[in-house]
matplotlib code that plots the C-alpha trace (Angstrom):
import matplotlib.pyplot as plt

x = [135.6, 133.0, 129.3, 127.0, 127.1, 126.6, 124.0, 126.4, 129.1, 126.7, 125.2, 128.6, 129.0, 128.1, 125.2, 127.5, 129.1, 125.7, 124.5, 127.6, 127.2, 123.5, 124.4, 127.1, 124.7, 122.1, 124.6, 125.8, 122.2, 121.1, 124.2, 123.6, 119.9, 120.4, 123.2, 121.0, 118.2, 120.2, 123.6, 126.6, 128.0, 124.8, 124.7, 126.3, 127.4, 124.7, 122.0, 123.3, 123.4, 119.9, 118.5, 120.1, 119.0, 122.5, 124.7, 127.4, 130.0, 128.7, 129.1, 132.8, 133.1, 132.3, 133.5, 136.5, 134.4, 131.0, 132.7, 133.5, 129.9, 128.7, 131.2, 130.1, 133.7, 133.7, 137.2, 136.0, 134.6, 138.0, 139.7, 136.9, 137.4, 141.1, 140.8, 138.2, 140.3, 143.2, 140.8, 139.0, 139.4, 142.7, 141.2, 139.7, 141.7, 142.6, 139.9, 137.3, 138.2, 137.9, 134.6, 133.0, 134.2, 132.9, 129.6, 129.0, 130.0, 127.4, 124.7, 122.1, 122.9, 119.4, 117.9, 120.1, 119.4, 118.0, 120.9, 123.4, 121.5, 121.5, 125.2, 126.0, 124.1, 125.9, 129.3, 128.4, 127.6, 130.8, 134.2, 135.7, 133.7, 134.4, 138.1, 137.6, 135.8, 138.6, 141.2, 139.4, 138.9, 142.6, 143.5, 140.9, 142.2, 145.8, 144.7, 142.9, 146.0, 148.1, 145.8, 145.9, 149.7, 149.9, 147.4, 149.5, 152.8, 154.0, 155.3, 155.7, 152.6, 152.0, 149.7, 148.0, 148.5, 146.2, 142.9, 141.5, 144.6, 145.1, 141.6, 140.3, 142.1, 141.7, 144.0, 147.1, 150.6, 151.7, 149.0, 150.1, 153.7, 152.5, 150.5, 153.5, 155.6, 153.1, 152.9, 156.7, 156.1, 153.3, 153.5, 151.9, 149.3, 147.9, 147.6, 145.8, 143.4, 142.5, 142.0, 139.9, 137.8, 137.2, 136.2, 134.0, 132.1, 131.7, 130.5, 128.0, 126.6, 126.2, 124.6, 122.3, 121.2, 120.3, 118.3, 116.9, 113.5, 115.1, 118.0, 119.0, 122.4, 123.9, 123.1, 124.8, 127.7, 128.2, 128.0, 130.7, 133.1, 132.3, 133.4, 136.6, 137.3, 136.7, 139.3, 136.7, 136.0, 133.6, 130.1, 127.9, 125.3]
y = [-64.4, -63.4, -64.0, -66.5, -68.6, -67.0, -68.6, -68.7, -70.3, -72.9, -73.8, -75.1, -77.5, -81.1, -82.5, -83.4, -80.0, -78.2, -80.1, -79.2, -75.5, -75.5, -77.0, -74.3, -71.5, -72.9, -72.9, -69.4, -68.1, -69.7, -68.3, -64.8, -64.8, -66.3, -63.8, -60.9, -62.0, -63.1, -61.6, -63.5, -64.2, -66.0, -68.4, -71.8, -74.2, -76.6, -73.9, -73.1, -76.7, -77.4, -74.4, -75.6, -79.2, -80.8, -82.1, -80.1, -82.4, -81.5, -77.8, -78.2, -79.7, -76.2, -73.7, -73.7, -71.8, -70.2, -66.8, -67.8, -68.7, -65.3, -63.5, -65.9, -66.7, -68.9, -70.2, -72.0, -68.8, -67.1, -70.0, -70.0, -66.3, -66.7, -69.6, -67.9, -64.7, -66.9, -68.8, -65.7, -65.0, -63.6, -60.7, -59.3, -56.7, -57.6, -55.2, -56.7, -60.2, -59.3, -57.5, -60.4, -63.0, -61.0, -60.3, -64.0, -64.8, -62.3, -63.2, -64.1, -61.4, -59.8, -63.0, -62.6, -58.9, -59.6, -61.8, -59.1, -56.6, -58.8, -59.6, -55.9, -55.5, -58.5, -57.1, -53.6, -55.0, -57.1, -55.5, -59.1, -60.2, -57.0, -57.6, -61.2, -59.9, -57.4, -60.1, -62.4, -59.5, -58.7, -62.3, -62.4, -59.1, -60.4, -63.7, -61.7, -59.6, -62.7, -64.0, -60.7, -60.7, -64.3, -63.4, -60.4, -62.3, -59.5, -62.0, -65.8, -67.6, -66.5, -68.5, -66.9, -68.7, -71.6, -70.0, -72.4, -72.2, -68.5, -67.1, -69.1, -66.6, -62.9, -60.6, -61.0, -59.6, -63.0, -62.6, -59.0, -60.3, -62.8, -60.2, -58.0, -60.9, -61.5, -57.8, -57.8, -60.4, -58.5, -55.7, -52.3, -52.6, -56.0, -54.8, -51.6, -53.4, -55.9, -53.2, -51.1, -54.1, -55.0, -51.5, -51.3, -54.4, -52.9, -49.6, -51.3, -53.3, -50.4, -48.2, -51.0, -51.7, -48.1, -47.9, -51.4, -50.1, -48.1, -50.1, -53.7, -54.8, -55.8, -52.4, -50.7, -53.1, -52.4, -48.6, -48.8, -50.8, -48.6, -45.6, -47.4, -48.2, -44.6, -43.4, -42.1, -39.0, -36.5, -37.5, -35.1, -33.5]
z = [-91.1, -88.6, -89.5, -90.9, -94.1, -97.4, -99.7, -102.6, -100.6, -99.1, -102.4, -103.6, -100.6, -100.5, -98.4, -95.5, -95.4, -95.7, -92.7, -90.7, -91.7, -90.7, -87.3, -86.8, -87.8, -85.4, -82.6, -83.3, -83.6, -80.4, -78.6, -79.8, -79.0, -75.5, -74.8, -76.0, -73.7, -70.6, -70.9, -72.3, -68.8, -67.8, -70.9, -70.8, -73.5, -72.3, -72.7, -76.2, -77.2, -75.9, -77.8, -81.0, -80.5, -80.2, -77.4, -75.7, -77.2, -80.7, -79.7, -79.3, -82.8, -84.1, -81.5, -79.0, -76.4, -76.0, -76.5, -80.1, -80.6, -79.3, -81.6, -84.5, -85.4, -88.6, -89.3, -92.4, -93.9, -93.6, -95.4, -98.0, -98.7, -99.1, -101.5, -103.5, -103.9, -105.2, -107.6, -109.0, -112.7, -113.7, -115.6, -112.4, -110.5, -106.9, -105.7, -108.0, -106.9, -103.2, -103.9, -105.7, -103.2, -100.2, -102.0, -102.5, -98.9, -97.6, -100.2, -97.6, -95.0, -95.4, -94.0, -90.9, -90.1, -86.7, -85.7, -86.8, -84.7, -81.7, -82.1, -82.1, -78.8, -77.3, -78.2, -77.1, -73.6, -73.2, -73.5, -73.4, -76.4, -78.3, -77.8, -79.0, -82.1, -82.8, -82.5, -84.9, -87.3, -87.3, -88.2, -91.0, -92.4, -92.4, -94.0, -96.8, -97.3, -97.7, -100.3, -102.2, -102.0, -103.3, -106.1, -107.2, -106.9, -104.5, -101.9, -101.5, -100.2, -96.7, -94.4, -91.4, -88.1, -87.5, -86.7, -84.0, -81.8, -82.1, -82.2, -79.3, -77.0, -76.6, -78.6, -76.4, -76.7, -78.2, -80.9, -81.7, -82.0, -84.6, -86.4, -86.6, -87.9, -90.6, -91.4, -92.1, -94.9, -96.6, -99.1, -98.4, -101.2, -100.1, -96.5, -97.6, -99.9, -97.2, -94.6, -97.0, -97.9, -94.3, -93.5, -96.5, -95.3, -91.9, -93.2, -95.6, -92.8, -90.5, -93.2, -94.3, -90.7, -90.3, -93.6, -94.1, -95.1, -98.0, -99.3, -99.9, -98.5, -101.8, -103.3, -100.4, -100.6, -104.3, -103.8, -101.2, -103.4, -106.4, -104.4, -103.4, -107.0, -108.0, -105.5, -103.0, -105.0, -103.5, -104.7, -106.5, -104.3]

ax = plt.figure().add_subplot(projection="3d")
ax.plot(x, y, z, "-o")
ax.set_aspect("equal")
plt.show()
């Protein structure tokens, strides 16, 4: 999943994991701010590492390339979301489980508003990074669909390709072939739910960023998912 750590998710981690996550977030934040100021093409791993107060060697413990830091790719978040969907209470519907898991993962998003705004600027200025972001998004969505399918018993457990080796490259023909192969194993409902949930998060973020002075993100997030659950009926004027 692309983004920064959720407060709820981080609170469940041990001290060592919290420190690792803080370092990763510091690197991603430094990368995005430097790219917004100087242009992504002018920012080096060394500059990002120095701004975050770590060594370049440490940088590569968290990201395969500086492009992944600009895009804020978080492989662990994607895994965490899939595992949480599978572990959600059985009485919840698949949509409710996905909603609750994503809400927790994005619990501290309001503290990161500036970073999300800068990230949008960086992606807008760089077609290469935008393609990287789209490729990562596609993998996250398929991984979520696989978790939904497994939860519903609609298909045998399906694991998405290993994130580091795949998502460190742009969305190539090879990647698309692997996505299509994974799609053939997934049922229609699981793919639809994952796609709608991903779109709901994007729409909630965009709407909230445009109305931060009036609405809190979690309120917008819940409204979007409530509308999904209601079948997207036309709202009363």
